[in-house]
Each structure stands twice: as structure tokens, then as C-alpha cells.
C-alpha positions in Angstrom: 55.6 -20.7 -4.0 56.5 -21.1 -0.7 57.6 -24.7 -1.6 60.0 -23.3 -4.3 61.5 -20.9 -1.9 62.1 -23.5 0.6 63.4 -26.4 -1.8 65.6 -24.5 -4.1 66.2 -21.0 -2.2 64.5 -18.8 -4.5 63.2 -15.3 -4.1 59.0 -14.9 -4.1 59.4 -13.4 -7.2 61.5 -16.0 -8.8 59.4 -19.0 -7.2 56.1 -17.0 -8.9 57.8 -16.2 -12.3 59.6 -19.7 -12.9 58.6 -21.5 -16.3 58.5 -25.1 -16.7 61.1 -25.1 -19.3 63.7 -24.1 -16.5 63.4 -27.6 -15.0 65.8 -30.2 -16.4 66.6 -33.7 -15.2 69.2 -32.6 -12.8 68.9 -29.0 -12.2 66.7 -26.1 -12.4 68.0 -22.9 -14.3 67.0 -19.4 -13.1 67.1 -17.5 -16.1 68.2 -13.7 -16.3 64.9 -12.4 -17.1 63.6 -13.6 -13.5 66.6 -13.7 -11.6 66.6 -11.1 -8.6 70.3 -10.5 -10.1 69.8 -10.8 -13.5 72.2 -13.3 -14.2 71.4 -17.0 -15.2 72.3 -20.0 -12.6 71.6 -23.4 -11.8 70.5 -25.3 -8.6 70.9 -28.8 -8.5 68.0 -31.3 -7.7 69.2 -33.4 -5.2 66.3 -34.2 -2.8 63.1 -35.9 -3.0 61.4 -33.0 -1.6 62.7 -31.1 -4.7 61.4 -33.6 -6.9 58.0 -33.4 -5.1 57.7 -29.6 -5.3 58.5 -29.8 -9.0 55.9 -32.6 -9.6 53.4 -30.6 -8.0 54.1 -27.5 -10.0 53.9 -29.4 -13.2 50.6 -31.1 -12.1 49.1 -27.6 -11.1 50.0 -25.8 -14.7 49.3 -29.1 -16.7 45.6 -29.5 -15.0 44.8 -25.9 -15.7 46.3 -26.3 -19.1 47.6 -22.7 -18.7 51.1 -22.7 -20.3 54.4 -22.7 -18.6 53.9 -20.4 -15.3 52.0 -19.4 -12.5 51.6 -16.2 -14.2 49.5 -17.5 -17.0 47.1 -18.6 -14.2 47.0 -15.4 -12.3 48.5 -12.0 -12.0 51.8 -11.3 -10.1 49.7 -9.1 -7.7 47.1 -11.7 -7.1 49.8 -14.4 -6.7 51.9 -12.3 -4.3 48.5 -11.7 -2.2 47.9 -15.2 -2.1 51.2 -16.0 -0.8 50.8 -13.3 2.0 47.7 -15.1 2.9 49.3 -18.5 3.0 51.9 -17.1 5.2 49.3 -16.1 7.7 47.6 -19.1 7.5 50.5 -21.0 8.3 51.2 -18.7 11.1 54.4 -16.8 9.5 54.3 -13.3 10.2 56.3 -10.7 7.8 59.1 -11.8 5.4 60.6 -15.3 6.4 63.8 -16.2 4.8 63.4 -19.6 3.3 66.4 -18.7 1.1 68.5 -18.7 4.6 67.4 -22.4 5.4 67.8 -23.5 2.1 71.6 -22.4 2.3 71.6 -24.2 5.9 70.0 -27.5 4.4 72.4 -27.6 1.6 75.3 -26.9 3.8 74.6 -29.6 5.9 73.9 -31.9 2.8 77.3 -31.4 1.3 79.8 -30.4 4.0 81.5 -33.3 4.3 82.2 -33.8 0.5 84.4 -30.6 0.1 86.6 -28.1 1.7 84.2 -25.4 3.5 85.0 -22.7 1.4 84.4 -24.2 -1.7 80.8 -25.4 -0.2 80.3 -21.4 0.5 81.0 -20.6 -3.2 78.9 -23.6 -4.5 75.7 -22.4 -2.3 76.8 -18.6 -3.2 76.7 -19.6 -7.1 73.4 -21.4 -6.8 71.7 -18.6 -4.9 73.0 -16.1 -7.4 74.8 -13.9 -4.7 78.0 -11.6 -5.9 79.7 -12.7 -2.6 80.0 -15.6 -0.2 79.6 -13.1 2.8 75.6 -13.5 3.2 76.2 -17.5 3.0 79.0 -17.4 5.4 77.0 -15.4 7.5 73.9 -17.4 7.5 75.9 -20.4 8.4 77.6 -18.8 11.4 
């Protein structure tokens, strides 16, 4: 769950609810039924870390033969509890903005390819924000 937050800038809920059919060759699609803002969006798969995270999720789901989502393995509440325990075990207290780190990393990776404003808009769209103000604030 944490790996999906970090690698793709997802919310905890999106990381838990994402289904295997959301994974395409070049991008991850967050469908409106699980998106925090109820809008479809696509996140490009551009790093080895992202590919490894996807492979680990697929292996987990395949090895238990429980369908296409973590929700098929455990309830949302149980997964949320395990998530909080994992945060404690790795020494993170409270809510950490893994989404913010995704935005910073994504910006660093593409900032020299496009004008800054376009990069902000691209990250905004990938993360499902209505405005680029949050992204700009995170990158300041």
C-alpha cells in the first residue's frame, strides 16, 4: 500500500482499492469508482520502481488466487490497520504525504523536458487535483 502511494502518488484508499485491470503497459488508470475526486486519471509508468511495485502486487494477488484487488484478500478496515502498523514499524508517525514526494520526484524527472507550468499541470492531472496550486506549493 505504501509502495503504491510512493511510486504513483496515490492516496491510501486508492492504493488499497486499485484493481489489477487498472494496470496497462504504459500507465496506471485510476478509475472514478476508487479515485478520491471521483474522476478517471492516468499515471504513466516511467520508472523501474513503479514496475517493481506493480510486479509485487501482481505476484501477491496471483499467489493467493483472490481476484484482482487487495480487498479480495482482507477488508478495507483490516488493510488500513495493517497500513498503520507498517508505518509505525518503519518509524513514521501519523500521516505522511507520500503523494508530495511523488510530485517532487516526478517534477525532478521531467522539469527539463517541458516549461515549468506545463510540468505542474501534468503532475496536477496525474494526481487528480482540480488546481495546480497544491502541486506548486509542494514544489516551492
